[in-house]
N, C-alpha and C positions, 0 to 999 in steps of 0.2 A: 749776614750771609758770609760764609767763607768760600772764597774762590781761589784755587791754587792749581798747581800742575804736579802730577805724580811723577815718580822716578822714570816712567816710560815716555813722558812728554804729553800725556793725556790731560785735558782740563777736567778738574774735579770740583764740584760745588756742593756745599752743605747749606741747605736752607735753615734759617733760624727756627722755623716751625718744626723741622726734623730734629734739630739740636734740642729744643725745649720739650717737644711732645714725645719723642722716642728716647733719645739718648739720656737726657737728664731725668726723665720720668723713670726709666729703668736702671739708670746708673748715676745717681745723684753725686757720687764721689768724683765724677768727671767735671764738675762745674767750674773748676779753676784750671782746666787742662786743655782749653781750646787751642792754644798755641802749640802744645805738644801733639795734638791731633794733626795739625797741619804739618809739623815736622815729621811725624810718622809717615804721612803720605808722601812727602818730598824726599825723605832719606830713611827708609825703613832698614832695620837690621835683617828682616826676613819677610818674604812674601810667599803665601800659599794660595793655590787656587781652591776655591770653595768646592767641596764635594756635595754640598746640600743646595746651594744657591747658584743656578746657572748664571754665567756672565759676572761673577763676583770674585774679587780677590781679597785676601785677608792680609793686611799690613801690620807688622809688629815692630815695636821699637822699645828697647829697655831704657828706662830713665833712672839715673843714679842721683838725681837732684834732690828735691825737697819733699818734705812731708812724710806721712806714714806710708806712702806708696813708693818711696825711694827704693830703687832696685827692682821694681816691678815692670812688667811689659804692658804697654798700651796696645790694644788691638783695635784697628780701624777696618771696618768692612766697606769696601768700595764697590758699588754696582756700576757696571758699564753698559751703556746703551748699545744695542746692536742695530745698525742701520744697513 
């Protein structure tokens, strides 16, 4: 499980079942990028409100580092509970 805090100070968690059954199942290229997912949540380059998913924000960060995805953006969708 990934437990971190977003740029707004909200706690964000990613369950391993969600990572494996949703993210890696649909985006296998992300398998080596869990640290980058966390960094995107903590220090994004851009954040947009989702126009499709209520109470969700889209976090983006460009990675200049390694591999064939160097220079590409990672998008992380964060769902917020409304209480």
